C-alpha positions in Angstrom: 0.0 -0.1 -0.3 1.2 3.3 -0.7 1.4 6.0 0.8 -1.0 8.6 -1.0 1.5 12.4 -1.4 0.8 15.8 -2.4 3.4 17.0 -2.8 3.3 20.0 -0.8 3.7 19.8 3.1 3.8 20.9 5.7 7.1 22.1 8.1 6.7 21.7 12.2 9.3 23.4 14.3 11.2 21.0 15.1 12.4 19.9 11.4 9.5 17.1 11.2 7.4 17.4 8.1 3.9 15.9 7.0 2.2 15.9 4.0 -0.6 18.6 3.7 -3.8 17.5 5.0 -5.8 20.9 3.7 -9.6 19.8 2.0 -8.9 16.1 3.8 -11.2 17.2 6.7 -9.6 17.4 10.6 -10.8 13.6 11.8 -9.7 14.7 15.7 -12.2 17.9 16.3 -14.5 15.1 15.6 -16.4 14.2 19.2 -14.9 10.6 19.0 -16.5 9.8 21.8 -20.4 10.8 20.6 -19.6 8.1 17.4 -18.4 5.6 18.7 -21.0 5.5 20.8 -23.8 6.0 18.3 -21.8 3.0 15.7 -21.5 0.9 19.2 -18.0 1.4 17.7 -15.1 0.6 20.3 -12.2 1.8 18.0 -13.6 5.4 18.9 -14.4 5.1 21.6 -10.8 3.5 22.7 -9.4 6.4 20.4 -11.3 9.1 22.7 -10.1 7.8 25.7 -7.2 8.1 25.0 -7.2 11.7 23.6 -8.9 12.5 27.3 -6.7 10.4 29.5 -3.2 9.8 28.1 -4.2 6.3 28.6 -2.0 3.9 26.2 -4.3 0.8 27.5 -7.0 2.1 25.5 -4.7 2.9 22.6 -3.7 -0.6 23.3 -7.3 -1.5 23.0 -8.4 0.5 20.2 -4.8 -1.4 18.5 -6.3 -4.6 19.7 -9.3 -4.3 18.3 -8.5 -3.3 14.7 -6.9 -5.9 14.0 -8.9 -8.0 15.5 -11.0 -6.3 13.2 -8.7 -7.2 10.2 -8.5 -10.8 11.4 -4.8 -10.0 12.5 -2.5 -11.8 15.8 -0.4 -8.0 17.5 2.1 -9.9 15.5 0.6 -9.3 12.0 -0.8 -5.7 13.2 3.1 -4.9 13.8 4.2 -6.0 10.4 1.4 -4.5 8.6 2.5 -0.9 10.8 5.7 -1.5 9.9 5.0 -1.0 6.5 3.4 1.5 6.7 6.7 3.3 8.4 8.5 1.7 5.6 6.6 4.0 2.5 6.6 7.1 5.4 10.6 6.1 5.4 9.9 6.5 1.3 8.2 9.5 1.1 10.1 11.4 4.0 12.5 10.6 5.9 13.3 7.4 7.9 12.7 8.1 12.3 10.4 11.7 10.6 7.6 10.6 13.7 10.7 11.3 15.9 11.4 14.9 15.2 7.4 15.8 17.1 4.4 15.9 15.3 0.9 17.5 17.8 -0.8 14.7 18.5 -3.9 15.9 16.5 -2.0 15.4 13.7 -2.3 11.7 14.0 -4.9 11.4 15.2 -7.1 13.0 11.9 -5.2 10.8 10.0 -5.2 7.1 11.8 -9.8 8.5 12.2 -9.4 9.2 8.3 -7.6 5.9 6.8 
């Protein structure tokens, strides 16, 4: 799976870069607790819990539930995630994500995809 690329970048003070997000919506601003409750989507509910409480366990539950939905065990989930990291390294550079990108950017992209 190749990462889409508009060719335009936003740069952060930390030196990290991401594709422009304009026109894609801001999924990080959605009331994930309300939507998750309405749709019975525990993945969204756990992401919301992570955002509001900072609970790493809630994020792990979301990851586990997503893997279950796809029929993956934890090792397959990690391998699939590593493919995204590989594509990201080709698009930007290795370990770009470690330079510091605001959490809301990850939530926006993750919920949208």
